[in-house]
C-alpha positions as CSV (number, residue, x, y, z in Angstrom):
1,M,-22.0,10.9,25.4
2,P,-21.1,14.3,22.9
3,T,-17.9,14.2,21.0
4,A,-15.8,16.7,22.9
5,P,-15.3,19.9,20.6
6,L,-11.5,20.5,19.2
7,D,-9.5,22.8,21.3
8,P,-7.4,25.7,18.6
9,Q,-4.4,25.2,20.7
10,T,-4.2,20.8,20.0
11,V,-4.0,21.6,16.8
12,L,-0.7,25.2,17.2
13,A,0.5,22.3,19.1
14,V,1.1,19.8,16.5
15,D,2.3,23.0,13.7
16,P,1.6,26.7,14.7
17,W,2.0,27.5,11.6
18,L,-1.2,26.4,11.2
19,K,-2.8,29.4,12.5
20,D,-4.3,31.3,9.4
21,H,-5.9,28.2,9.2
22,V,-6.8,27.1,12.6
23,D,-11.4,28.0,11.7
24,H,-11.1,25.9,9.2
25,I,-10.3,22.6,10.6
26,V,-11.8,23.0,13.9
27,H,-14.9,23.6,11.6
28,R,-14.4,20.1,9.4
29,H,-13.8,18.6,13.0
30,D,-17.3,20.2,13.8
31,L,-18.8,17.7,10.4
32,F,-16.8,15.4,11.8
33,R,-18.7,15.2,16.1
34,K,-22.1,15.6,13.9
35,W,-22.0,12.5,12.1
36,K,-19.6,11.2,15.0
37,D,-23.1,11.8,17.7
38,T,-25.6,11.9,14.6
39,I,-23.7,7.4,14.4
40,D,-23.9,7.4,17.8
41,E,-27.1,8.7,18.7
42,I,-28.8,6.6,15.7
43,E,-27.5,4.2,15.3
44,G,-26.1,3.2,18.7
45,G,-22.5,3.3,17.7
46,Y,-19.8,2.6,15.8
47,D,-19.7,-1.4,17.0
48,K,-23.3,-1.7,15.0
49,F,-23.5,1.1,11.7
50,T,-20.0,-0.9,11.0
51,K,-21.4,-4.4,10.9
52,G,-24.4,-3.0,7.9
53,Y,-23.5,-6.3,6.1
54,D,-25.1,-8.3,9.3
55,K,-28.4,-6.3,8.0
56,F,-27.8,-5.4,4.0
57,G,-27.0,-8.2,1.5
58,L,-27.4,-12.0,1.7
59,N,-27.5,-13.1,5.3
60,V,-28.5,-16.6,6.9
61,Q,-30.7,-17.5,9.4
62,P,-30.0,-20.0,12.7
63,D,-32.6,-21.7,11.1
64,G,-31.9,-21.6,7.3
65,S,-34.1,-18.6,6.4
66,V,-32.5,-16.2,4.4
67,I,-33.3,-12.2,4.7
68,Y,-32.0,-10.0,1.8
69,R,-32.4,-6.3,2.1
70,E,-31.2,-3.5,-0.3
71,W,-31.0,0.5,-0.4
72,A,-33.1,1.3,-4.1
73,P,-35.3,3.9,-3.2
74,N,-36.5,5.2,-6.7
75,A,-37.2,0.9,-7.9
76,K,-41.6,0.8,-6.6
77,E,-41.2,-3.3,-7.2
78,A,-38.8,-5.3,-6.8
79,V,-37.8,-9.0,-6.3
80,L,-35.3,-11.6,-5.8
81,I,-34.7,-13.7,-8.7
82,G,-31.9,-16.6,-9.2
83,E,-31.3,-20.0,-9.9
84,F,-33.3,-20.9,-6.5
85,N,-37.1,-19.8,-8.4
86,N,-36.1,-20.6,-12.2
87,W,-35.5,-17.1,-12.6
88,N,-39.4,-16.6,-11.6
89,R,-40.1,-12.7,-11.7
90,I,-42.8,-12.8,-9.3
91,S,-42.3,-16.0,-6.6
92,H,-40.5,-13.7,-4.4
93,P,-41.3,-10.4,-3.9
94,M,-40.2,-7.9,-1.3
95,T,-40.8,-5.1,0.2
96,K,-40.4,-1.3,0.9
97,N,-40.3,1.0,4.0
98,E,-39.8,4.0,4.7
99,F,-36.7,4.6,4.0
100,G,-36.6,2.7,0.5
101,I,-35.2,-0.7,1.8
102,W,-36.1,-3.3,0.2
103,E,-36.6,-6.3,2.1
104,I,-37.5,-10.0,1.9
105,T,-36.9,-13.2,4.1
106,V,-36.7,-16.5,1.8
107,P,-38.2,-20.1,4.4
108,P,-36.0,-23.0,5.0
109,K,-36.7,-26.2,2.4
110,S,-37.1,-27.9,5.8
111,P,-35.8,-26.7,9.3
112,G,-32.3,-25.5,8.9
113,V,-31.3,-26.1,5.3
114,C,-32.2,-23.4,2.6
115,A,-34.0,-22.7,0.2
116,I,-31.1,-20.9,-1.8
117,P,-28.6,-23.6,-2.9
118,H,-25.3,-22.2,-2.0
119,D,-23.7,-20.7,-4.9
120,S,-26.1,-21.1,-7.1
121,K,-26.2,-17.1,-9.3
122,I,-28.8,-14.3,-7.7
123,K,-30.0,-10.8,-9.4
124,I,-33.2,-8.2,-7.3
125,S,-35.7,-7.8,-10.2
126,M,-36.8,-3.8,-10.0
127,I,-39.3,-2.1,-12.2
128,L,-38.6,1.9,-12.2
129,Q,-41.1,4.9,-11.2
130,S,-41.3,5.1,-15.4
131,G,-41.9,1.8,-15.5
132,E,-38.8,0.0,-16.4
133,R,-37.7,-3.5,-15.4
134,I,-34.3,-3.5,-14.3
135,E,-32.1,-6.7,-12.7
136,R,-28.8,-5.3,-10.8
137,I,-25.7,-7.6,-9.0
138,P,-27.1,-7.0,-5.2
139,A,-24.9,-4.7,-4.0
140,W,-23.9,-5.9,-0.6
141,I,-23.0,-9.7,-2.7
142,R,-20.2,-11.2,-1.3
143,R,-19.2,-13.6,-4.1
144,V,-19.1,-12.2,-7.9
145,T,-17.6,-14.9,-10.7
146,Q,-17.4,-13.7,-14.8
147,D,-17.5,-16.3,-18.1
148,L,-15.3,-14.5,-20.2
149,S,-16.7,-16.9,-22.9
150,V,-19.7,-16.0,-22.1
151,S,-20.1,-12.9,-21.2
152,P,-17.5,-9.9,-19.5
153,V,-20.3,-8.9,-17.2
154,Y,-20.7,-10.9,-13.7
155,D,-22.9,-13.2,-11.9
156,A,-24.0,-12.4,-8.2
157,R,-23.5,-16.0,-6.1
158,F,-25.1,-16.8,-2.6
159,W,-22.2,-18.2,-0.8
160,N,-23.2,-20.1,1.7
161,P,-20.5,-23.1,2.0
162,P,-21.1,-26.0,4.7
163,A,-20.1,-26.1,7.2
164,D,-17.2,-28.2,6.3
165,M,-16.1,-25.5,4.1
166,V,-16.6,-22.3,5.7
167,Y,-12.4,-22.1,6.8
168,K,-11.6,-21.5,10.4
169,F,-8.8,-19.3,11.4
170,K,-5.8,-20.4,14.0
171,N,-3.2,-17.8,13.9
172,P,-4.3,-14.5,16.1
173,R,-3.5,-11.3,14.2
174,P,0.6,-10.5,14.9
175,T,1.6,-7.7,17.0
176,P,1.8,-3.9,15.0
177,P,5.6,-4.5,13.8
178,K,7.0,-1.7,15.2
179,S,8.9,-1.3,11.7
180,L,6.8,-1.6,8.6
181,R,8.9,-3.3,5.6
182,I,5.6,-4.1,3.7
183,Y,6.0,-6.3,0.2
184,E,3.0,-4.9,-2.1
185,A,2.0,-7.7,-3.9
186,H,-0.7,-9.1,-6.4
187,V,-2.1,-11.9,-6.5
188,G,-2.8,-13.0,-10.4
189,I,0.9,-11.5,-11.0
190,S,2.1,-14.0,-8.4
191,T,3.4,-16.6,-10.7
192,S,5.8,-17.1,-13.4
193,E,3.1,-19.6,-15.8
194,H,1.2,-17.3,-18.8
195,R,-1.8,-16.5,-16.6
196,V,-4.1,-16.0,-13.5
197,G,-2.0,-16.5,-10.3
198,T,-4.1,-18.2,-7.8
199,Y,-4.5,-17.9,-3.9
200,K,-3.2,-21.3,-2.9
201,E,0.0,-21.1,-5.0
202,F,0.5,-16.9,-3.8
203,T,0.1,-19.2,0.2
204,Q,1.9,-22.1,-0.6
205,S,5.1,-20.4,-2.6
206,V,5.3,-16.7,-2.3
207,L,4.2,-16.0,1.6
208,Q,7.5,-18.2,2.3
209,R,9.6,-16.0,-0.1
210,I,7.9,-12.3,1.1
211,K,9.1,-14.7,5.0
212,D,12.4,-15.0,3.6
213,L,13.2,-11.8,2.5
214,G,12.6,-10.2,6.1
215,Y,9.4,-8.0,5.0
216,N,6.7,-8.3,8.1
217,T,3.6,-6.6,6.4
218,I,1.9,-7.0,2.7
219,Q,0.1,-4.9,1.2
220,L,-2.7,-6.7,-1.1
221,M,-3.8,-5.5,-4.1
222,A,-6.4,-6.2,-6.9
223,I,-8.3,-7.5,-4.2
224,M,-11.4,-6.0,-4.1
225,E,-14.0,-7.4,-7.1
226,H,-13.3,-6.2,-10.1
227,A,-14.3,-6.5,-14.0
228,Y,-11.5,-5.4,-16.4
229,Y,-8.5,-7.3,-15.1
230,A,-6.2,-4.6,-16.2
231,S,-7.4,-2.0,-14.9
232,F,-5.4,-3.0,-11.5
233,G,-8.2,-3.7,-9.4
234,Y,-8.7,0.6,-9.9
235,Q,-12.4,-0.3,-10.6
236,V,-14.0,-1.8,-8.3
237,T,-17.4,-3.8,-9.1
238,S,-18.7,-5.7,-5.9
239,F,-16.9,-4.0,-2.6
240,F,-18.0,-7.0,-0.6
241,A,-16.7,-9.5,-2.9
242,A,-12.8,-10.9,-3.2
243,S,-11.8,-11.4,-6.3
244,S,-13.0,-14.5,-7.5
245,R,-10.4,-14.5,-10.4
246,Y,-8.0,-16.1,-8.0
247,G,-9.8,-19.0,-6.2
248,T,-12.8,-18.6,-3.3
249,P,-13.6,-16.5,-0.2
250,E,-12.1,-19.6,1.8
251,E,-8.8,-19.5,-0.2
252,L,-8.3,-15.6,0.5
253,K,-9.1,-16.6,4.4
254,E,-6.7,-19.5,4.2
255,L,-3.8,-16.6,3.2
256,I,-4.2,-14.1,5.4
257,D,-4.1,-16.8,8.4
258,T,-0.8,-18.6,7.2
259,A,0.7,-15.3,6.8
260,H,-0.5,-14.4,10.4
261,G,1.2,-17.7,11.3
262,M,4.4,-16.7,10.3
263,G,4.1,-13.2,11.7
264,I,3.4,-11.6,8.5
265,T,1.0,-8.6,9.1
266,V,-1.6,-8.7,6.1
267,L,-2.9,-4.8,4.5
268,L,-5.8,-4.5,2.1
269,D,-5.2,-1.9,-0.8
270,I,-8.9,-0.4,-0.5
271,V,-10.4,1.6,-3.4
272,H,-12.7,4.7,-1.8
273,S,-12.1,6.6,-4.0
274,H,-14.0,6.1,-6.8
275,A,-16.5,3.3,-8.0
276,C,-16.3,1.3,-11.6
277,K,-18.9,3.8,-14.0
278,N,-21.1,-0.3,-15.0
279,V,-24.0,-0.5,-14.5
280,L,-24.9,-4.0,-14.7
281,D,-22.5,-5.7,-12.5
282,G,-22.0,-2.6,-10.1
283,L,-23.1,0.7,-8.6
284,N,-23.8,3.3,-11.1
285,M,-27.9,3.6,-11.8
286,F,-28.4,0.6,-9.2
287,D,-32.1,1.3,-8.3
288,G,-32.1,3.1,-12.1
289,T,-31.1,7.0,-10.8
290,D,-27.0,8.2,-11.1
291,H,-27.1,10.5,-7.4
292,L,-28.1,6.7,-5.1
293,Y,-24.6,5.6,-3.9
294,F,-23.0,8.8,-6.0
295,H,-23.5,12.2,-6.8
296,E,-25.5,13.6,-9.3
297,G,-24.1,15.1,-13.0
298,G,-20.3,16.0,-14.0
299,R,-19.2,16.4,-9.7
300,G,-20.1,11.6,-9.4
301,R,-18.0,11.1,-12.4
302,H,-14.3,11.6,-12.3
303,E,-13.2,12.7,-15.9
304,L,-9.7,11.5,-16.0
305,W,-10.3,7.9,-14.6
306,D,-13.6,7.9,-16.1
307,S,-15.3,6.4,-12.5
308,R,-18.1,7.5,-10.3
309,L,-17.3,9.6,-7.1
310,F,-19.4,8.4,-4.1
311,N,-21.5,11.3,-2.1
312,Y,-19.2,10.8,0.9
313,G,-22.4,13.6,2.8
314,H,-25.2,10.8,2.6
315,H,-25.9,8.3,5.9
316,E,-26.6,5.3,3.5
317,V,-22.8,5.8,1.6
318,L,-21.3,6.1,5.4
319,R,-22.9,3.2,6.5
320,F,-21.8,1.2,3.1
321,L,-18.1,2.1,3.0
322,M,-17.6,2.0,6.8
323,S,-19.4,-1.8,7.8
324,N,-16.8,-2.1,4.5
325,L,-13.9,-1.6,6.3
326,R,-15.8,-2.9,9.2
327,F,-15.8,-6.0,6.8
328,W,-12.3,-6.9,5.4
329,M,-11.6,-6.6,8.7
330,E,-13.7,-8.7,10.0
331,E,-14.7,-11.5,7.3
332,Y,-11.2,-11.8,6.2
333,G,-8.8,-11.4,8.9
334,F,-7.1,-8.2,7.3
335,D,-4.6,-5.8,9.7
336,G,-5.5,-2.6,8.1
337,F,-5.8,-0.9,4.0
338,R,-4.1,1.2,2.5
339,F,-6.4,3.9,0.9
340,D,-6.0,4.6,-3.0
341,G,-6.2,8.0,-3.9
342,V,-7.4,10.7,-1.2
343,T,-6.0,12.6,-3.8
344,S,-8.3,12.7,-5.5
345,M,-10.8,12.6,-2.9
346,M,-10.0,15.4,-0.2
347,Y,-10.0,17.4,-2.8
348,H,-12.6,19.3,-5.4
349,H,-10.4,19.3,-8.5
350,H,-9.2,15.6,-7.7
351,G,-5.5,16.8,-8.1
352,I,-5.9,17.7,-11.9
353,G,-4.0,19.8,-13.2
354,A,-3.4,21.6,-9.0
355,G,1.0,21.7,-8.5
356,F,1.2,21.1,-4.8
357,S,3.9,24.7,-3.9
358,G,3.2,23.9,0.0
359,G,0.8,26.7,0.5
360,Y,-0.7,25.8,3.3
361,H,-4.2,28.1,1.7
362,E,-3.7,24.5,-0.7
363,Y,-5.3,22.2,1.0
364,F,-7.6,24.3,3.8
365,G,-8.8,26.0,1.3
366,P,-12.4,26.3,-1.1
367,S,-10.8,23.2,-2.8
368,A,-11.2,21.2,0.0
369,D,-13.6,18.6,-0.9
370,L,-15.2,18.6,2.6
371,E,-17.6,15.3,2.9
372,A,-15.3,13.5,1.9
373,I,-12.5,14.2,4.4
374,V,-14.7,14.1,6.9
375,Y,-15.6,10.0,5.8
376,L,-11.9,10.1,5.7
377,M,-12.1,11.5,9.7
378,L,-14.6,8.7,10.9
379,A,-13.2,5.6,8.5
380,N,-10.1,6.0,10.8
381,D,-11.4,7.2,13.9
382,A,-14.0,4.3,13.7
383,M,-11.2,1.6,13.1
384,H,-8.9,2.3,15.3
385,T,-11.9,3.1,17.1
386,L,-12.6,-0.7,17.2
387,Y,-9.5,-2.2,16.5
388,P,-6.9,-0.7,18.2
389,D,-4.1,-1.8,15.7
390,C,-5.3,-1.6,13.2
391,I,-3.2,0.8,10.5
392,T,-4.3,2.8,7.3
393,I,-1.4,4.4,5.1
394,A,-3.0,7.4,2.4
395,E,-1.3,7.6,-0.6
396,D,-1.5,11.4,-1.0
397,V,0.2,13.2,-3.2
398,S,-0.7,16.8,-2.2
399,G,1.1,16.8,1.4
400,M,-2.0,17.6,3.7
401,P,-1.2,18.5,6.9
402,L,-2.5,17.0,9.6
403,L,-3.4,14.0,7.5
404,C,-1.4,11.4,9.8
405,V,-2.3,13.0,13.3
406,P,-5.4,11.9,15.1
407,V,-8.1,12.9,14.5
408,P,-8.9,14.0,18.4
409,K,-6.0,16.4,18.0
410,G,-7.8,18.0,14.7
411,G,-6.1,15.5,12.1
412,V,-7.7,13.2,9.2
413,G,-6.7,9.9,11.1
414,F,-4.0,8.2,9.3
415,D,-0.8,6.4,10.4
416,Y,1.6,6.8,7.9
417,R,1.3,9.0,4.5
418,L,3.4,7.4,1.4
419,S,6.2,9.6,0.3
420,M,5.2,9.7,-3.3
421,A,7.7,12.0,-4.6
422,I,10.4,9.5,-3.7
423,P,9.6,7.7,-6.8
424,D,9.6,10.1,-9.2
425,M,12.7,12.5,-8.6
426,W,14.8,8.5,-9.3
427,I,13.0,7.9,-12.5
428,K,13.5,11.5,-13.5
429,L,17.8,11.2,-12.3
430,L,17.9,8.0,-14.3
431,K,15.8,9.1,-17.3
432,H,17.2,11.9,-18.2
433,K,20.3,13.1,-16.0
434,R,23.8,11.6,-16.5
435,D,25.6,10.4,-12.8
436,D,28.2,13.1,-12.9
437,E,24.8,15.2,-12.5
438,W,23.3,14.2,-10.1
439,D,22.9,16.9,-7.1
440,M,22.9,15.6,-3.9
441,G,21.0,18.7,-1.5
442,N,18.0,17.2,-3.5
443,I,17.8,13.6,-3.4
444,V,17.8,14.1,0.8
445,H,16.0,17.0,0.7
446,T,13.2,14.9,-1.2
447,L,14.4,12.1,1.4
448,T,13.7,13.4,4.4
449,N,11.1,16.5,3.1
450,R,8.2,14.9,5.4
451,R,5.9,17.0,8.3
452,Y,7.7,15.9,11.4
453,G,5.8,14.1,13.7
454,E,3.6,12.4,11.0
455,K,4.8,8.6,9.5
456,S,5.9,8.2,6.1
457,I,6.1,5.4,3.8
458,A,9.5,5.3,1.6
459,Y,9.8,3.5,-1.8
460,A,12.2,3.6,-4.4
461,E,9.5,1.8,-7.1
462,S,6.2,1.1,-6.9
463,H,3.4,-1.0,-9.7
464,D,3.1,3.1,-10.5
465,Q,5.9,3.2,-12.1
466,A,6.3,-0.3,-13.3
467,L,3.2,-0.1,-15.8
468,V,3.1,-0.3,-18.9
469,G,4.8,2.8,-20.5
470,D,7.6,2.9,-18.4
471,K,9.5,0.0,-16.9
472,T,11.2,-1.1,-13.7
473,L,14.7,0.6,-12.1
474,A,16.8,-2.2,-12.8
475,F,15.1,-1.8,-16.5
476,W,16.2,1.8,-16.4
477,L,19.8,1.1,-15.0
478,M,21.0,-2.2,-17.2
479,D,17.9,-2.0,-20.1
480,K,18.8,-4.5,-23.0
481,E,22.1,-5.5,-21.3
482,M,19.5,-7.3,-18.7
483,Y,18.9,-9.7,-22.0
484,T,22.6,-10.7,-22.7
485,N,24.9,-9.8,-19.5
486,M,22.9,-11.1,-16.3
487,S,24.3,-14.4,-16.1
488,D,27.4,-14.9,-13.7
489,L,28.8,-16.8,-17.5
490,T,29.2,-13.9,-19.2
491,E,31.1,-10.6,-19.2
492,Y,30.4,-8.5,-16.2
493,T,30.0,-5.5,-17.9
494,P,30.4,-2.0,-16.9
495,V,26.3,-1.3,-18.0
496,I,25.6,-4.1,-15.4
497,A,28.0,-3.8,-12.7
498,R,26.9,-0.1,-12.5
499,G,22.9,-1.6,-12.9
500,I,23.9,-3.9,-10.1
501,A,25.3,-1.1,-7.9
502,L,23.4,1.2,-8.2
503,H,19.8,-0.6,-7.5
504,K,21.7,-2.0,-3.9
505,M,22.5,2.1,-3.7
506,I,18.8,3.8,-4.7
507,R,16.9,1.1,-2.5
508,L,19.2,1.0,0.8
509,L,19.1,4.8,1.0
510,V,15.8,5.5,0.7
511,H,14.6,1.9,3.0
512,S,16.9,3.9,5.8
513,L,16.7,7.4,5.3
514,G,13.0,8.4,3.7
515,G,10.8,7.5,5.8
516,E,9.2,5.6,9.1
517,G,8.7,2.9,6.9
518,Y,9.6,0.6,3.9
519,L,7.9,-0.7,0.6
520,N,9.1,-2.6,-2.0
521,F,6.3,-4.1,-5.2
522,E,6.7,-7.9,-5.6
523,G,10.4,-9.0,-8.2
524,N,11.4,-5.9,-7.7
525,E,13.9,-6.8,-4.8
526,F,15.7,-8.9,-6.8
527,G,15.5,-6.5,-9.7
528,H,12.7,-7.8,-12.0
529,P,13.2,-6.9,-15.8
530,E,11.2,-4.8,-18.3
531,W,7.3,-3.6,-17.1
532,L,4.0,-4.7,-16.0
533,D,1.2,-5.1,-18.8
534,F,-1.9,-7.0,-17.8
535,P,-3.1,-9.0,-21.1
536,R,-5.5,-6.7,-23.2
537,E,-6.7,-6.2,-26.5
538,G,-3.8,-4.2,-27.1
539,N,-1.4,-7.8,-26.3
540,G,-2.9,-9.4,-27.6
541,N,-4.6,-11.0,-24.5
542,S,-0.9,-11.6,-23.8
543,F,0.7,-12.1,-20.0
544,Q,4.0,-12.4,-20.7
545,H,4.3,-9.0,-18.7
546,A,1.3,-10.4,-16.0
547,R,3.4,-12.7,-14.0
548,R,6.6,-12.6,-11.8
549,Q,9.7,-14.4,-13.4
550,W,10.6,-15.9,-10.1
551,N,13.0,-18.6,-12.2
552,L,15.5,-15.4,-12.5
553,V,15.6,-15.4,-8.9
554,D,15.8,-19.5,-8.2
555,D,18.3,-20.4,-11.1
556,H,21.8,-19.2,-9.3
557,L,23.7,-19.0,-12.3
558,L,22.0,-15.4,-12.8
559,R,22.4,-12.6,-11.3
560,Y,18.7,-11.6,-10.1
561,K,20.4,-13.7,-6.7
562,Y,22.5,-10.9,-5.7
563,L,20.1,-8.1,-5.3
564,N,17.5,-10.1,-3.9
565,E,20.6,-11.5,-1.2
566,F,20.8,-7.6,-0.8
567,D,17.3,-6.9,-0.1
568,K,17.3,-9.5,2.6
569,A,20.2,-8.4,4.5
570,M,19.5,-4.4,4.1
571,N,15.5,-5.8,6.1
572,R,17.8,-8.2,8.4
573,T,19.9,-5.1,9.3
574,E,17.1,-2.7,9.7
575,D,15.3,-5.5,12.0
576,Q,18.6,-5.5,14.6
577,Y,18.7,-2.3,14.0
578,G,15.1,-0.6,13.9
579,W,16.1,2.6,12.8
580,L,12.7,2.7,10.4
581,H,10.8,3.6,14.3
582,A,13.8,5.9,15.1
583,E,14.0,9.7,14.5
584,P,14.4,11.1,11.4
585,A,18.3,10.6,10.5
586,Y,21.0,13.9,10.6
587,V,22.7,14.1,7.5
588,S,25.6,15.9,8.5
589,L,27.5,15.8,4.0
590,K,25.9,16.2,0.9
591,H,29.1,16.0,-1.3
592,E,28.4,17.6,-4.6
593,V,32.3,17.3,-5.5
594,D,32.3,14.4,-3.7
595,K,28.7,12.9,-4.4
596,V,28.7,11.4,-0.8
597,I,25.7,11.2,1.7
598,A,26.5,10.5,5.0
599,Y,23.8,10.5,8.5
600,E,23.2,8.5,11.4
601,R,20.0,7.0,12.5
602,A,19.0,4.9,14.9
603,G,23.4,4.8,16.3
604,L,24.4,3.4,12.9
605,L,26.2,6.2,10.7
606,F,25.4,5.4,6.7
607,V,27.8,6.4,4.2
608,F,27.2,6.3,0.5
609,N,29.0,7.6,-2.4
610,F,27.2,7.3,-5.7
611,H,30.3,9.1,-7.7
612,P,30.7,7.5,-10.9
613,T,34.3,6.8,-10.6
614,N,36.4,8.0,-7.7
615,S,36.8,6.3,-5.2
616,F,37.7,7.5,-1.5
617,T,40.7,6.6,1.1
618,D,41.4,8.3,4.3
619,Y,37.4,10.0,4.0
620,R,36.0,11.7,7.4
621,V,32.9,11.3,8.1
622,G,31.1,13.1,10.6
623,V,30.0,11.0,13.9
624,D,28.2,12.2,17.1
625,V,28.6,9.2,19.3
626,P,32.5,8.6,20.4
627,G,33.8,5.1,19.8
628,E,34.3,1.8,17.8
629,Y,32.8,1.0,15.0
630,T,31.9,-2.0,13.4
631,V,31.3,-2.2,9.3
632,V,27.3,-3.9,9.9
633,L,26.5,-3.7,6.0
634,S,28.5,-3.3,2.9
635,S,26.5,-3.2,-0.9
636,D,30.7,-4.3,-1.7
637,E,30.4,-7.6,-0.6
638,K,30.6,-10.4,-3.7
639,R,27.4,-12.2,-2.1
640,F,25.7,-8.5,-3.0
641,G,27.8,-8.7,-6.4
642,G,29.9,-6.2,-5.9
643,F,34.2,-6.6,-5.5
644,D,34.9,-6.9,-1.4
645,N,36.6,-4.0,-1.7
646,V,34.8,-3.1,1.7
647,V,33.6,-6.2,3.6
648,S,31.5,-6.2,6.8
649,G,32.7,-6.2,10.5
650,G,36.4,-4.2,11.4
651,S,37.8,-2.3,14.1
652,Y,37.1,1.8,13.6
653,F,37.6,3.9,16.4
654,T,36.9,8.0,16.5
655,E,38.7,10.4,16.3
656,P,37.2,13.9,19.1
657,L,37.7,15.9,16.3
658,E,34.4,18.4,15.3
659,W,34.1,17.4,12.1
660,N,30.7,19.0,9.8
661,G,28.9,19.5,12.7
662,R,29.6,16.6,14.9
663,K,31.4,16.5,17.7
664,N,34.1,13.3,16.6
665,Y,35.3,12.1,12.9
666,T,35.7,8.7,11.4
667,Q,38.4,7.7,8.2
668,V,37.9,5.2,5.9
669,S,40.8,3.8,3.7
670,A,41.2,0.5,1.7
671,E,43.5,-0.5,3.5
672,A,41.8,-1.1,6.8
673,A,37.9,-1.6,4.6
674,R,39.5,-5.0,3.5
675,G,41.9,-5.8,6.4
676,G,41.7,-7.9,9.3
677,G,40.9,-6.2,12.9
678,E,43.8,-6.5,14.4
679,E,45.7,-3.6,11.4
680,Q,43.0,-1.2,12.4
681,A,43.6,-1.7,16.2
682,S,47.0,-0.7,16.0
683,L,46.0,2.5,13.8
684,S,43.2,3.6,15.8
685,G,46.1,3.4,18.7
686,H,47.2,6.8,16.9
687,G,43.8,8.3,17.3
688,V,43.0,7.1,13.2
689,L,40.3,5.4,11.6
690,Q,40.2,4.2,8.2
691,V,38.0,3.3,6.3
692,Y,37.2,3.1,2.3
693,I,35.2,4.2,0.3
694,P,34.7,2.5,-3.0
695,S,33.0,4.4,-5.9
696,R,29.5,3.2,-6.7
697,T,29.1,1.9,-2.7
698,C,27.9,2.3,0.6
699,I,28.3,1.5,3.6
700,V,26.7,0.8,7.4
701,L,28.6,1.6,10.4
702,A,27.4,0.2,14.0
703,K,29.0,0.3,17.4
704,K,30.6,-2.2,18.3
């Protein structure tokens, strides 16, 4: 049955301002419909089309035979070679069909026994039309390994473990969280030692940390195999191979299954925006041409990333990429994806030199790459059709309208977008502004400037902000004093006190005001010092900054524990009240002189005092819902490195007087903040609520 056309009124119901661009959006949707109908008619629908990995690559049959298929139309001869046939370039020739797909069936050694040994090396050897012989790693290969003592080039391996070695999943996928609290992690840096961490270590040591901190989702980086470790996983060579640096495919399955057993959702950082330009162990020049998986010429190359760009308008490329998504969901049990480089994909200029002022013409004009956008629509539609609970997140800096609107409504189909302007704002403030120059209005605007109805993931910092040349928020705040004054046995200097206070405030403000999901990069929850720098020639191949120093947070004499405890309390408070999946906040106060921000969300009242020196007593804050309130989270508690001027608990009553556009107000006093419920109750009997807001402190109040 043909896909239904898009009704322009459906688009305008989402955003009336799109009226001048409805024709473009309908045209885009028509291109999507054409592809979807083609897939339905020719391939039998999404289900069959996205299982390309069962047809291509090496697949073991029940009788032990192996069928190998590869798309390489420019080759005139092809042979499967490997350790199994002593790299014989004659013994296992392949045959080619009219679509340029080569095929061979390798019969079993004996009934049920593969002729190709498990984990043995293999390649495809091809002769081109020119007569040149080339050898390549199979494009759909599921395991590749690298021996740097021999060569940086990867070897393809036939992964077919015996039944007793195959990991058997024990746990069902968890129900998707209503509030996404994401822990962005990189397996390789998840050790304190000067080496590459492993899947096993992550399973045994890091998962429990994440669970204890209150995160319900893990976003795993650098899983797809990449030749250069320092690329952070963004120069992918083998799209179906889990990185062998960290262990075996079965160990990654165990990691994901164990996380599921803890109720943790696991997302894959998927890189479909570009590919490594490596020839010997990548997709580039696979059959001797530069236009097999990629566009030829300049359109097929990213000038800044020095990588190849996919031809999203080709049937076989769509099969490859959409099957890649299905493979990670099906084979490994991932629950969804964070799509890397979406801005680069959606525009012919790849975002290079584009300011994106917010004018709608920037999104729907000739700069839009409709082939890539339609691929993203197909990818989202297919994954959400096949896996209704699948979560997809777009890394987009442009602010493309309809990005997080379902495809049938004219959208691109993502569930969330990353709020990439937020971390940039904090870095600029910390680099270029004194504390008393911080603009409360601009901070609030940056945190709340998102498209209504399109969900965003907010974050104060991710891996991007910690890369070499930059540094973590904690290091921007405290810098060299982190080396000398992070012990409880040393002086609590003004620099450290300020850093710890602002680190907590920034993170809670972003968490509660900035989006419908929250993301933290591994280690930043406890104020990881310094920066990230992977082993490379320029640093003597050092692992010094390519690890997570868990020893810092585990040492109870060090002040990192305060930030860690606050992060935990923040997540647990959100889990209790659910502000991330509530309606956006109502901001009632952005006071530039007092440096105070106040807002309500999910029935909670949030108050932040960013003033570097001034504390306020009897500070009136407007609130819509009258009644008795209590402090459920205070950044000033001693267990969070504060001074106990404001502690959790107590009773605070509203006064029925309109204030800052709200129907009631509260006042916060020092005596009430520190005191017990009896005294506060007697004060409230006179209709006055007294709450105290110390300098560089934030509090959260809830109705009793």
